[in-house]
C-alpha positions, 0 to 999 in steps of 0.5 A, spaced: 471 466 474 478 463 471 481 459 477 476 455 482 481 454 488 479 457 494 478 465 492 475 463 485 470 458 489 468 463 494 467 468 489 463 465 484 458 462 489 457 468 493 456 472 486 451 466 484 448 467 491 447 475 489 443 473 483 449 473 477 449 468 472 456 465 473 461 460 470 467 457 473 473 455 469 479 451 471 483 446 467 483 441 473 477 437 473 477 435 480 475 442 481 470 443 476 467 436 477 465 438 484 461 444 483 458 441 477 455 436 482 453 441 487 458 442 492 465 445 493 472 443 491 475 446 497 473 446 505 470 453 507 465 453 512 458 454 509 461 454 502 458 447 500 451 449 501 452 456 497 455 452 491 449 447 492 444 453 492 447 456 486 448 449 482 441 447 483 438 454 481 442 454 475 446 460 476 453 457 478 456 452 472 463 450 471 467 448 465 474 446 463 472 450 456 473 457 456 469 458 450 463 456 454 464 461 460 465 467 455 459 466 451 455 473 452 459 474 458 460 481 461 466 480 466 471 475 467 474 475 474 481 471 474 483 468 480 489 463 479 495 462 483 501 466 483 506 462 486 513 464 488 519 462 484 525 459 487 528 466 487 522 469 490 519 473 485 511 472 483 510 467 477 505 470 473 505 464 468 497 462 470 495 469 469 498 469 462 495 463 460 488 465 463 488 472 459 490 468 453 484 463 454 480 469 454 482 473 448 482 466 444 475 464 446 473 471 444 475 470 437 469 465 436 464 466 442 458 471 441 460 478 445 455 481 450 450 485 448 454 491 449 460 488 445 464 490 452 468 485 456 472 487 463 478 482 464 479 483 472 485 480 476 483 478 483 489 474 484 495 478 488 500 480 483 506 485 483 504 493 481 505 493 473 502 487 472 495 489 468 499 495 464 504 490 462 503 483 462 495 483 461 496 488 456 502 484 452 497 478 452 492 482 449 496 486 444 498 479 441 491 476 441 487 482 439 479 482 440 475 481 434 470 486 431 464 487 435 469 485 441 472 490 446 476 489 452 477 493 458 482 491 464 482 492 472 485 489 478 480 488 484 484 485 490 481 480 494 481 480 502 479 473 504 481 469 509 481 461 509 476 459 514 472 466 514 471 466 507 464 467 506 464 472 512 469 476 509 466 476 502 460 479 504 463 484 509 470 486 506 474 492 509 473 495 502 472 494 495 477 497 491 478 497 483 484 499 479 482 501 472 483 507 467 477 505 464 470 508 466 466 502 463 470 497 467 469 501 474 461 501 472 461 494 470 464 492 477 460 497 481 454 493 478 457 486 479 458 488 487 451 492 488 447 486 489 452 483 494 452 489 498 446 492 498 443 491 505 450 492 508 450 497 514 455 501 513 454 501 505 460 498 502 462 503 496 466 501 490 473 505 490 475 506 483 483 508 484 489 507 479 491 500 477 498 500 480 495 502 487 490 497 487 495 492 485 500 494 491 494 495 496 494 487 497 502 487 498 501 492 503 496 489 507 499 482 507 506 485 509 503 489 515 499 483 517 506 479 517 509 485 521 504 485 526 505 477 527 512 478 528 512 484 532 507 481 537 512 475 537 518 479 538 515 482 544 513 475 547 521 473 546 524 479 550 519 480 555 519 473 557 526 474 560 523 479 565 517 474 567 512 478 563 506 475 560 506 478 553 499 476 552 497 481 558 501 487 555 498 486 548 491 485 550 492 492 553 496 495 547 491 494 542 486 498 547 489 504 544 486 506 538 489 513 538 496 511 536 497 503 536 491 501 532 489 507 528 491 510 521 496 514 525 504 513 523 501 509 517 502 515 512 509 514 508 513 520 509 520 521 513 524 518 519 522 518 526 525 521 531 524 525 538 526 524 545 522 517 546 522 512 539 529 512 538 531 511 545 526 506 547 527 502 541 535 502 543 533 500 550 529 494 547 534 492 543 539 492 548 535 488 553 535 483 547 542 483 547 543 482 554 538 476 554 541 473 548 535 474 544 534 476 537 529 481 535 530 482 527 524 486 526 525 491 531 533 491 529 530 493 522 526 499 524 532 502 526 536 500 520 530 502 515 530 509 519 537 511 518 536 509 510 530 514 510 535 519 512 541 517 508 536 517 502 534 524 502 542 526 503 543 521 497 538 524 493 540 531 494 548 529 492 545 526 486 542 532 483 545 539 481 545 545 486 549 547 493 544 552 496 539 548 500 533 551 504 531 546 509 524 548 511 522 545 518 528 543 523 524 539 529 522 532 529 515 534 528 510 540 527 508 544 533 514 543 537 521 545 538 524 539 540 530 537 536 532 531 540 534 526 535 530 530 529 532 526 523 531 534 520 537 535 524 541 529 522 540 531 514 542 538 516 549 536 519 550 531 514 549 536 508 553 541 511 559 536 513 559 535 505 560 542 504 553 544 502 550 551 504 544 551 508 539 556 510 534 553 515 527 555 517 523 553 523 516 556 525 517 555 532 525 553 534 528 559 537 535 557 539 535 563 545 529 559 548 533 552 547 534 549 554 537 542 557 538 536 553 535 539 547 540 545 547 546 540 548 543 535 542 543 541 537 549 544 539 553 538 538 550 537 531 549 544 529 553 549 533 552 554 528 545 554 528 544 561 530 547 563 523 544 559 518 536 559 522 531 564 520 524 565 522 522 567 515 521 562 510 522 566 504 529 568 506 531 561 507 528 560 500 532 566 497 537 563 492 536 556 494 537 550 488 533 545 493 528 546 498 527 540 503 520 541 506 517 538 512 514 544 515 507 545 513 505 552 516 502 557 512 507 561 511 512 556 509 507 553 504 506 560 501 513 562 500 514 555 497 509 557 492 511 564 491 519 562 490 519 555 488 527 553 487 529 548 482 527 542 486 523 541 492 523 534 496 517 534 500 518 530 507 511 530 509 506 529 504 502 535 506 504 541 502 497 541 498 495 539 491 498 546 488 505 545 491 505 538 488 504 541 481 511 545 482 516 544 477 521 539 480 517 537 486 519 530 489 515 526 494 520 522 499 516 516 498 511 517 492 
């Protein structure tokens, strides 16, 4: 265990408690000393007792010398700090140092019986760190004969104050690696920790960069949740509303509010509710001299999503466009503030030739605000709309696809254009292997 701060100390003590032989390594004797003496170097409920039990049993030791820790060791977990630089980037100095310490110690220690050693990053690091930074250090200090390294990312999800509970009941255990041996080693490492959990905690093996990005996604979302609740409080207090009560009820909706819904990368939001109501909340804030930068940013990033698709079309060759899907979501003919309508209007305005397919939209049946909106945006919709996806794709250079009905997908597979921009992420594996396929956010 390289790094005996909060994450390293908790992880080391919990793994020792599960029966593993664990060495903690740190350059700071103020962290090594307490573990050697049988108590925790950090404040965390229950950790002192767990460290004492591990030290007394001889399963938990600490040192400043990486060579002692690496003797016949099978896995190294790196839990060192990754602080921000003044510019906001991640300082990977301690990561590089820890990897180098492992590589240099391997030159003089007895390898594990298998000859294979897993180097696993637990610290929060940007995507690409294992592939680039860790690999670069290991290339500079290659392992000696009889020693082979494998690498991985295994992010931690420990909250201070509940670290032990979080370790024993994690939301998930994720290992990012391309080496099956590392995946097996970490599955075996965690097996005795979670053997009695109900439900069972499975170790998920994913791409390295997925594992690296996951921790950022989690923390960014947590920060967004805090900021959202605070912005609700700032605006609603002007209307004599107790936002605590609003949010108490808000979280009871596990279909939309607290659920996987709306949490898949894709295209912009639209329709008759979200844009209108968000603008209304922002108007109320302006009238009460209140800033809501998070919600303001939601409108800005939505616009950026539309502009990005248009920019990607403009950046490439081809003037003939097939737009498969026009309404703001599937199974409706509602075109009000549909981002697909917005894309169509902008591309037509720039001189592109469009053929549009939608499985439901029929101009003859549009009424009221729905009709008025599409007439203002696409006055010649009847001329460019077809109910046959193959007709829309005929002669197209680019397909922009949000429709996922069987007819649209089959037509795309039968006559794929040179480029396909997928706005939904639900076209299926076969479509994603088409030449020229691009996901809007993947």
